[in-house]
PDB file of N, H, CA, C and O in Angstrom:
ATOM      1  N   MET A   1      20.576 -11.552 -28.742  1.00  0.00           N
ATOM      2  CA  MET A   1      19.862 -12.783 -28.107  1.00  0.00           C
ATOM      3  C   MET A   1      20.728 -12.987 -26.481  1.00  0.00           C
ATOM      4  O   MET A   1      20.060 -13.318 -25.501  1.00  0.00           O
ATOM      5  N   THR A   2      21.770 -12.822 -26.397  1.00  0.00           N
ATOM      6  H   THR A   2      22.312 -12.553 -27.193  1.00  0.00           H
ATOM      7  CA  THR A   2      22.258 -12.828 -25.008  1.00  0.00           C
ATOM      8  C   THR A   2      21.101 -11.845 -24.085  1.00  0.00           C
ATOM      9  O   THR A   2      20.522 -12.114 -23.032  1.00  0.00           O
ATOM     10  N   ILE A   3      21.047 -10.737 -24.867  1.00  0.00           N
ATOM     11  H   ILE A   3      21.517 -10.519 -25.722  1.00  0.00           H
ATOM     12  CA  ILE A   3      20.088  -9.639 -23.805  1.00  0.00           C
ATOM     13  C   ILE A   3      18.812 -10.368 -23.615  1.00  0.00           C
ATOM     14  O   ILE A   3      18.268 -10.114 -22.540  1.00  0.00           O
ATOM     15  N   ILE A   4      18.427 -10.894 -24.095  1.00  0.00           N
ATOM     16  H   ILE A   4      18.870 -11.100 -24.968  1.00  0.00           H
ATOM     17  CA  ILE A   4      16.734 -12.048 -23.692  1.00  0.00           C
ATOM     18  C   ILE A   4      17.172 -12.642 -22.408  1.00  0.00           C
ATOM     19  O   ILE A   4      16.613 -12.791 -21.322  1.00  0.00           O
ATOM     20  N   SER A   5      18.392 -12.945 -22.888  1.00  0.00           N
ATOM     21  H   SER A   5      18.846 -12.824 -23.770  1.00  0.00           H
ATOM     22  CA  SER A   5      18.569 -14.433 -21.432  1.00  0.00           C
ATOM     23  C   SER A   5      19.186 -13.041 -20.219  1.00  0.00           C
ATOM     24  O   SER A   5      19.613 -13.650 -19.239  1.00  0.00           O
ATOM     25  N   MET A   6      19.259 -12.389 -20.121  1.00  0.00           N
ATOM     26  H   MET A   6      18.912 -11.894 -20.918  1.00  0.00           H
ATOM     27  CA  MET A   6      19.954 -11.481 -19.060  1.00  0.00           C
ATOM     28  C   MET A   6      18.507 -11.110 -18.221  1.00  0.00           C
ATOM     29  O   MET A   6      18.119 -11.460 -17.107  1.00  0.00           O
ATOM     30  N   LEU A   7      17.775 -10.085 -19.458  1.00  0.00           N
ATOM     31  H   LEU A   7      18.090  -9.800 -20.363  1.00  0.00           H
ATOM     32  CA  LEU A   7      16.652  -9.392 -19.036  1.00  0.00           C
ATOM     33  C   LEU A   7      15.464 -10.947 -18.296  1.00  0.00           C
ATOM     34  O   LEU A   7      15.328 -11.257 -17.112  1.00  0.00           O
ATOM     35  N   LEU A   8      14.838 -11.577 -19.482  1.00  0.00           N
ATOM     36  H   LEU A   8      14.948 -11.325 -20.443  1.00  0.00           H
ATOM     37  CA  LEU A   8      13.823 -12.623 -18.785  1.00  0.00           C
ATOM     38  C   LEU A   8      13.944 -12.992 -16.967  1.00  0.00           C
ATOM     39  O   LEU A   8      13.109 -12.793 -16.085  1.00  0.00           O
ATOM     40  N   PRO A   9      14.908 -13.410 -16.911  1.00  0.00           N
ATOM     41  CA  PRO A   9      15.396 -13.444 -15.188  1.00  0.00           C
ATOM     42  C   PRO A   9      15.050 -12.599 -14.557  1.00  0.00           C
ATOM     43  O   PRO A   9      14.295 -12.703 -13.590  1.00  0.00           O
ATOM     44  N   LEU A  10      15.665 -11.332 -15.097  1.00  0.00           N
ATOM     45  H   LEU A  10      16.278 -11.248 -15.883  1.00  0.00           H
ATOM     46  CA  LEU A  10      15.263 -10.356 -14.317  1.00  0.00           C
ATOM     47  C   LEU A  10      14.577 -10.046 -13.944  1.00  0.00           C
ATOM     48  O   LEU A  10      14.493  -9.576 -12.809  1.00  0.00           O
ATOM     49  N   ALA A  11      13.465 -10.212 -15.025  1.00  0.00           N
ATOM     50  H   ALA A  11      13.533 -10.593 -15.947  1.00  0.00           H
ATOM     51  CA  ALA A  11      11.695  -9.568 -14.626  1.00  0.00           C
ATOM     52  C   ALA A  11      11.339 -10.556 -14.001  1.00  0.00           C
ATOM     53  O   ALA A  11      10.580 -10.455 -13.037  1.00  0.00           O
ATOM     54  N   LEU A  12      11.887 -11.884 -14.492  1.00  0.00           N
ATOM     55  H   LEU A  12      12.503 -11.966 -15.275  1.00  0.00           H
ATOM     56  CA  LEU A  12      10.516 -12.989 -13.349  1.00  0.00           C
ATOM     57  C   LEU A  12      11.634 -12.851 -12.225  1.00  0.00           C
ATOM     58  O   LEU A  12      10.816 -13.256 -11.399  1.00  0.00           O
ATOM     59  N   LEU A  13      12.434 -12.703 -11.685  1.00  0.00           N
ATOM     60  H   LEU A  13      13.098 -12.374 -12.355  1.00  0.00           H
ATOM     61  CA  LEU A  13      13.272 -11.855 -10.017  1.00  0.00           C
ATOM     62  C   LEU A  13      12.482 -10.538  -9.472  1.00  0.00           C
ATOM     63  O   LEU A  13      12.516 -10.323  -8.261  1.00  0.00           O
ATOM     64  N   LEU A  14      11.945  -9.866 -10.121  1.00  0.00           N
ATOM     65  H   LEU A  14      11.918 -10.041 -11.105  1.00  0.00           H
ATOM     66  CA  LEU A  14      11.767  -8.438 -10.597  1.00  0.00           C
ATOM     67  C   LEU A  14       9.831  -9.009  -9.924  1.00  0.00           C
ATOM     68  O   LEU A  14       9.293  -8.492  -8.945  1.00  0.00           O
ATOM     69  N   ALA A  15       9.362  -9.831 -10.563  1.00  0.00           N
ATOM     70  H   ALA A  15       9.799 -10.252 -11.358  1.00  0.00           H
ATOM     71  CA  ALA A  15       7.869 -10.261 -10.503  1.00  0.00           C
ATOM     72  C   ALA A  15       7.447 -10.723  -9.363  1.00  0.00           C
ATOM     73  O   ALA A  15       6.552 -10.289  -8.639  1.00  0.00           O
ATOM     74  N   THR A  16       8.670 -12.335  -9.130  1.00  0.00           N
ATOM     75  H   THR A  16       9.398 -12.688  -9.718  1.00  0.00           H
ATOM     76  CA  THR A  16       8.088 -12.537  -7.856  1.00  0.00           C
ATOM     77  C   THR A  16       8.282 -11.872  -6.681  1.00  0.00           C
ATOM     78  O   THR A  16       7.669 -12.195  -5.663  1.00  0.00           O
ATOM     79  N   GLY A  17       9.364 -10.643  -6.726  1.00  0.00           N
ATOM     80  H   GLY A  17       9.862 -10.381  -7.553  1.00  0.00           H
ATOM     81  CA  GLY A  17       9.736 -10.039  -5.013  1.00  0.00           C
ATOM     82  C   GLY A  17       8.320  -8.812  -5.637  1.00  0.00           C
ATOM     83  O   GLY A  17       8.159  -8.077  -4.662  1.00  0.00           O
ATOM     84  N   PHE A  18       7.708  -8.522  -6.329  1.00  0.00           N
ATOM     85  H   PHE A  18       7.838  -9.119  -7.121  1.00  0.00           H
ATOM     86  CA  PHE A  18       6.091  -7.960  -6.088  1.00  0.00           C
ATOM     87  C   PHE A  18       4.962  -8.651  -5.273  1.00  0.00           C
ATOM     88  O   PHE A  18       4.369  -8.364  -4.234  1.00  0.00           O
ATOM     89  N   ILE A  19       4.885  -9.943  -6.389  1.00  0.00           N
ATOM     90  H   ILE A  19       5.366 -10.176  -7.233  1.00  0.00           H
ATOM     91  CA  ILE A  19       4.164 -10.862  -5.622  1.00  0.00           C
ATOM     92  C   ILE A  19       4.567 -11.239  -3.889  1.00  0.00           C
ATOM     93  O   ILE A  19       3.799 -11.402  -2.940  1.00  0.00           O
ATOM     94  N   LEU A  20       5.459 -11.270  -3.923  1.00  0.00           N
ATOM     95  H   LEU A  20       6.082 -11.137  -4.694  1.00  0.00           H
ATOM     96  CA  LEU A  20       5.472 -11.455  -2.597  1.00  0.00           C
ATOM     97  C   LEU A  20       5.453 -10.493  -1.645  1.00  0.00           C
ATOM     98  O   LEU A  20       5.014 -10.801  -0.537  1.00  0.00           O
ATOM     99  N   GLY A  21       5.950  -9.064  -1.904  1.00  0.00           N
ATOM    100  H   GLY A  21       6.306  -8.813  -2.804  1.00  0.00           H
ATOM    101  CA  GLY A  21       5.520  -7.863  -1.643  1.00  0.00           C
ATOM    102  C   GLY A  21       4.170  -7.892  -0.765  1.00  0.00           C
ATOM    103  O   GLY A  21       3.975  -7.669   0.430  1.00  0.00           O
ATOM    104  N   PHE A  22       2.781  -8.478  -2.483  1.00  0.00           N
ATOM    105  H   PHE A  22       2.940  -8.658  -3.453  1.00  0.00           H
ATOM    106  CA  PHE A  22       2.014  -8.289  -2.087  1.00  0.00           C
ATOM    107  C   PHE A  22       1.372  -8.709  -1.027  1.00  0.00           C
ATOM    108  O   PHE A  22       0.602  -8.306  -0.154  1.00  0.00           O
ATOM    109  N   ILE A  23       2.208 -10.110  -1.550  1.00  0.00           N
ATOM    110  H   ILE A  23       2.833 -10.436  -2.259  1.00  0.00           H
ATOM    111  CA  ILE A  23       1.127 -11.134   0.055  1.00  0.00           C
ATOM    112  C   ILE A  23       1.703 -10.975   1.400  1.00  0.00           C
ATOM    113  O   ILE A  23       0.873 -10.877   2.304  1.00  0.00           O
ATOM    114  N   TRP A  24       2.470 -10.946   1.602  1.00  0.00           N
ATOM    115  H   TRP A  24       3.144 -11.026   0.868  1.00  0.00           H
ATOM    116  CA  TRP A  24       3.560  -9.804   2.941  1.00  0.00           C
ATOM    117  C   TRP A  24       2.139  -8.325   3.064  1.00  0.00           C
ATOM    118  O   TRP A  24       1.452  -8.041   4.045  1.00  0.00           O
ATOM    119  N   ALA A  25       2.139  -8.060   2.498  1.00  0.00           N
ATOM    120  H   ALA A  25       2.698  -8.290   1.701  1.00  0.00           H
ATOM    121  CA  ALA A  25       1.149  -6.432   2.346  1.00  0.00           C
ATOM    122  C   ALA A  25      -0.393  -6.989   3.024  1.00  0.00           C
ATOM    123  O   ALA A  25      -0.961  -6.196   3.775  1.00  0.00           O
ATOM    124  N   VAL A  26      -1.005  -8.242   2.775  1.00  0.00           N
ATOM    125  H   VAL A  26      -0.543  -8.886   2.165  1.00  0.00           H
ATOM    126  CA  VAL A  26      -2.015  -8.654   2.881  1.00  0.00           C
ATOM    127  C   VAL A  26      -1.979  -9.163   3.734  1.00  0.00           C
ATOM    128  O   VAL A  26      -2.987  -8.977   4.416  1.00  0.00           O
ATOM    129  N   ARG A  27      -1.099  -9.966   4.261  1.00  0.00           N
ATOM    130  H   ARG A  27      -0.280 -10.117   3.707  1.00  0.00           H
ATOM    131  CA  ARG A  27      -1.071 -10.988   5.298  1.00  0.00           C
ATOM    132  C   ARG A  27      -1.100  -9.854   6.826  1.00  0.00           C
ATOM    133  O   ARG A  27      -1.865  -9.904   7.789  1.00  0.00           O
ATOM    134  N   ASN A  28      -0.014  -8.943   6.562  1.00  0.00           N
ATOM    135  H   ASN A  28       0.608  -8.903   5.780  1.00  0.00           H
ATOM    136  CA  ASN A  28       0.094  -7.618   8.026  1.00  0.00           C
ATOM    137  C   ASN A  28      -1.470  -7.328   7.780  1.00  0.00           C
ATOM    138  O   ASN A  28      -1.828  -6.649   8.743  1.00  0.00           O
ATOM    139  N   GLY A  29      -2.212  -7.474   7.191  1.00  0.00           N
ATOM    140  H   GLY A  29      -1.921  -8.026   6.409  1.00  0.00           H
ATOM    141  CA  GLY A  29      -3.156  -5.942   7.664  1.00  0.00           C
ATOM    142  C   GLY A  29      -3.158  -4.571   6.887  1.00  0.00           C
ATOM    143  O   GLY A  29      -3.741  -3.570   7.303  1.00  0.00           O
ATOM    144  N   GLN A  30      -2.372  -4.641   5.596  1.00  0.00           N
ATOM    145  H   GLN A  30      -1.899  -5.454   5.257  1.00  0.00           H
ATOM    146  CA  GLN A  30      -2.643  -3.189   5.189  1.00  0.00           C
ATOM    147  C   GLN A  30      -3.572  -3.303   4.255  1.00  0.00           C
ATOM    148  O   GLN A  30      -3.706  -2.229   3.669  1.00  0.00           O
ATOM    149  N   TRP A  31      -4.375  -4.253   3.800  1.00  0.00           N
ATOM    150  H   TRP A  31      -4.266  -5.126   4.275  1.00  0.00           H
ATOM    151  CA  TRP A  31      -5.431  -3.876   3.214  1.00  0.00           C
ATOM    152  C   TRP A  31      -7.091  -4.199   3.649  1.00  0.00           C
ATOM    153  O   TRP A  31      -8.138  -4.137   3.004  1.00  0.00           O
ATOM    154  N   ASP A  32      -6.787  -4.552   4.999  1.00  0.00           N
ATOM    155  H   ASP A  32      -5.936  -4.602   5.522  1.00  0.00           H
ATOM    156  CA  ASP A  32      -8.369  -4.258   6.240  1.00  0.00           C
ATOM    157  C   ASP A  32      -9.231  -2.761   5.803  1.00  0.00           C
ATOM    158  O   ASP A  32     -10.416  -2.510   5.582  1.00  0.00           O
ATOM    159  N   ASP A  33      -8.182  -2.086   5.811  1.00  0.00           N
ATOM    160  H   ASP A  33      -7.219  -2.290   5.990  1.00  0.00           H
ATOM    161  CA  ASP A  33      -9.593  -0.742   6.074  1.00  0.00           C
ATOM    162  C   ASP A  33      -9.234  -0.148   5.117  1.00  0.00           C
ATOM    163  O   ASP A  33      -8.004  -0.205   5.139  1.00  0.00           O
ATOM    164  N   VAL A  34      -9.692   0.633   3.910  1.00  0.00           N
ATOM    165  H   VAL A  34     -10.691   0.680   3.892  1.00  0.00           H
ATOM    166  CA  VAL A  34      -9.288   1.381   3.310  1.00  0.00           C
ATOM    167  C   VAL A  34     -10.590   2.246   2.464  1.00  0.00           C
ATOM    168  O   VAL A  34     -10.508   2.581   1.283  1.00  0.00           O
ATOM    169  N   ASP A  35     -11.659   2.486   3.266  1.00  0.00           N
ATOM    170  H   ASP A  35     -11.725   2.214   4.226  1.00  0.00           H
ATOM    171  CA  ASP A  35     -12.343   3.424   3.458  1.00  0.00           C
ATOM    172  C   ASP A  35     -12.444   4.272   4.184  1.00  0.00           C
ATOM    173  O   ASP A  35     -12.893   5.320   3.721  1.00  0.00           O
ATOM    174  N   THR A  36     -11.998   4.217   5.982  1.00  0.00           N
ATOM    175  H   THR A  36     -11.633   3.365   6.358  1.00  0.00           H
ATOM    176  CA  THR A  36     -11.910   4.719   7.328  1.00  0.00           C
ATOM    177  C   THR A  36     -11.280   6.040   6.859  1.00  0.00           C
ATOM    178  O   THR A  36     -11.836   7.135   6.948  1.00  0.00           O
ATOM    179  N   PRO A  37      -9.950   5.798   6.304  1.00  0.00           N
ATOM    180  CA  PRO A  37      -8.927   6.784   6.096  1.00  0.00           C
ATOM    181  C   PRO A  37      -9.347   8.207   5.201  1.00  0.00           C
ATOM    182  O   PRO A  37      -8.888   9.278   5.597  1.00  0.00           O
ATOM    183  N   PRO A  38      -9.871   8.187   4.483  1.00  0.00           N
ATOM    184  CA  PRO A  38     -10.312   9.038   3.356  1.00  0.00           C
ATOM    185  C   PRO A  38     -11.236   9.614   4.554  1.00  0.00           C
ATOM    186  O   PRO A  38     -10.906  10.762   4.851  1.00  0.00           O
ATOM    187  N   GLN A  39     -12.128   9.186   5.185  1.00  0.00           N
ATOM    188  H   GLN A  39     -12.395   8.253   4.944  1.00  0.00           H
ATOM    189  CA  GLN A  39     -12.909   9.541   5.688  1.00  0.00           C
ATOM    190  C   GLN A  39     -12.288  10.293   7.139  1.00  0.00           C
ATOM    191  O   GLN A  39     -12.331  11.339   7.785  1.00  0.00           O
ATOM    192  N   ARG A  40     -11.969   9.565   7.126  1.00  0.00           N
ATOM    193  H   ARG A  40     -11.933   8.715   6.600  1.00  0.00           H
ATOM    194  CA  ARG A  40     -10.808  10.580   8.637  1.00  0.00           C
ATOM    195  C   ARG A  40     -10.227  11.989   8.664  1.00  0.00           C
ATOM    196  O   ARG A  40      -9.955  12.873   9.476  1.00  0.00           O
ATOM    197  N   ILE A  41     -10.161  11.650   6.875  1.00  0.00           N
ATOM    198  H   ILE A  41     -10.382  10.932   6.215  1.00  0.00           H
ATOM    199  CA  ILE A  41      -9.693  13.131   7.180  1.00  0.00           C
ATOM    200  C   ILE A  41     -10.726  14.284   6.609  1.00  0.00           C
ATOM    201  O   ILE A  41     -10.436  15.435   6.281  1.00  0.00           O
ATOM    202  N   LEU A  42     -11.711  13.792   6.591  1.00  0.00           N
ATOM    203  H   LEU A  42     -11.946  12.857   6.857  1.00  0.00           H
ATOM    204  CA  LEU A  42     -12.527  15.022   6.314  1.00  0.00           C
ATOM    205  C   LEU A  42     -13.764  15.167   7.602  1.00  0.00           C
ATOM    206  O   LEU A  42     -14.894  15.649   7.525  1.00  0.00           O
ATOM    207  N   MET A  43     -13.084  14.577   8.718  1.00  0.00           N
ATOM    208  H   MET A  43     -12.166  14.185   8.780  1.00  0.00           H
ATOM    209  CA  MET A  43     -13.880  14.772   9.858  1.00  0.00           C
ATOM    210  C   MET A  43     -13.140  15.060  10.502  1.00  0.00           C
ATOM    211  O   MET A  43     -13.703  14.834  11.573  1.00  0.00           O
ATOM    212  N   ASP A  44     -11.778  15.595  10.856  1.00  0.00           N
ATOM    213  H   ASP A  44     -11.320  15.778   9.986  1.00  0.00           H
ATOM    214  CA  ASP A  44     -11.390  16.221  11.304  1.00  0.00           C
ATOM    215  C   ASP A  44     -11.456  17.318  12.131  1.00  0.00           C
ATOM    216  O   ASP A  44     -11.348  17.639  13.314  1.00  0.00           O
ATOM    217  N   ASP A  45     -11.798  18.012  10.430  1.00  0.00           N
ATOM    218  H   ASP A  45     -11.885  17.751   9.469  1.00  0.00           H
ATOM    219  CA  ASP A  45     -11.929  19.336  10.760  1.00  0.00           C
ATOM    220  C   ASP A  45     -13.348  19.480  12.081  1.00  0.00           C
ATOM    221  O   ASP A  45     -13.406  19.644  13.300  1.00  0.00           O
ATOM    222  N   LEU A  46     -13.986  19.362  11.334  1.00  0.00           N
ATOM    223  H   LEU A  46     -13.939  19.229  10.344  1.00  0.00           H
ATOM    224  CA  LEU A  46     -15.784  18.519  12.175  1.00  0.00           C
ATOM    225  C   LEU A  46     -15.641  18.539  14.098  1.00  0.00           C
ATOM    226  O   LEU A  46     -16.381  19.068  14.928  1.00  0.00           O
ATOM    227  N   ASP A  47     -14.383  17.732  14.270  1.00  0.00           N
ATOM    228  H   ASP A  47     -13.782  17.303  13.595  1.00  0.00           H
ATOM    229  CA  ASP A  47     -14.137  17.086  15.828  1.00  0.00           C
ATOM    230  C   ASP A  47     -13.708  18.377  15.565  1.00  0.00           C
ATOM    231  O   ASP A  47     -14.442  19.012  14.806  1.00  0.00           O
ATOM    232  N   SER A  48     -12.644  18.983  16.016  1.00  0.00           N
ATOM    233  H   SER A  48     -12.049  18.467  16.633  1.00  0.00           H
ATOM    234  CA  SER A  48     -11.823  19.822  16.323  1.00  0.00           C
ATOM    235  C   SER A  48     -12.845  21.510  16.552  1.00  0.00           C
ATOM    236  O   SER A  48     -12.723  22.190  17.571  1.00  0.00           O
ATOM    237  N   GLU A  49     -13.901  21.947  15.231  1.00  0.00           N
ATOM    238  H   GLU A  49     -14.000  21.396  14.402  1.00  0.00           H
ATOM    239  CA  GLU A  49     -14.945  22.799  15.652  1.00  0.00           C
ATOM    240  C   GLU A  49     -15.821  22.525  17.381  1.00  0.00           C
ATOM    241  O   GLU A  49     -16.031  23.146  18.423  1.00  0.00           O
ATOM    242  N   ILE A  50     -16.122  21.032  16.699  1.00  0.00           N
ATOM    243  H   ILE A  50     -15.952  20.527  15.853  1.00  0.00           H
ATOM    244  CA  ILE A  50     -16.552  20.827  18.393  1.00  0.00           C
ATOM    245  C   ILE A  50     -16.085  20.696  20.047  1.00  0.00           C
ATOM    246  O   ILE A  50     -16.476  20.832  21.206  1.00  0.00           O
ATOM    247  N   HIS A  51     -14.835  20.289  19.113  1.00  0.00           N
ATOM    248  H   HIS A  51     -14.517  20.179  18.171  1.00  0.00           H
ATOM    249  CA  HIS A  51     -13.546  20.097  20.971  1.00  0.00           C
ATOM    250  C   HIS A  51     -12.879  21.192  20.409  1.00  0.00           C
ATOM    251  O   HIS A  51     -12.854  21.091  19.183  1.00  0.00           O
ATOM    252  N   PRO A  52     -12.304  22.244  20.852  1.00  0.00           N
ATOM    253  CA  PRO A  52     -11.519  23.309  20.485  1.00  0.00           C
ATOM    254  C   PRO A  52     -10.343  22.922  21.445  1.00  0.00           C
ATOM    255  O   PRO A  52     -10.559  22.683  22.633  1.00  0.00           O
ATOM    256  N   ARG A  53      -9.183  22.872  20.935  1.00  0.00           N
ATOM    257  H   ARG A  53      -9.007  23.067  19.970  1.00  0.00           H
ATOM    258  CA  ARG A  53      -7.840  22.543  21.634  1.00  0.00           C
ATOM    259  C   ARG A  53      -7.425  23.750  22.117  1.00  0.00           C
ATOM    260  O   ARG A  53      -7.411  24.713  21.350  1.00  0.00           O
ATOM    261  N   GLY A  54      -7.016  23.890  23.483  1.00  0.00           N
ATOM    262  H   GLY A  54      -7.028  23.107  24.105  1.00  0.00           H
ATOM    263  CA  GLY A  54      -6.394  24.831  23.748  1.00  0.00           C
ATOM    264  C   GLY A  54      -7.455  25.824  24.273  1.00  0.00           C
ATOM    265  O   GLY A  54      -7.118  26.947  24.647  1.00  0.00           O
TER     266      GLY A  54
END
């Protein structure tokens, strides 16, 4: 029974940390554009063929 009294506050503290981290990420714009980075990976090869470097 004493392990529950230790694990319950620890679980609540961990959950609160994750929720606060998610709120911080949303407010700082981490979730603003989730579509462009995967598309940008595909477009890098096409850009190098059009504009060769060096």
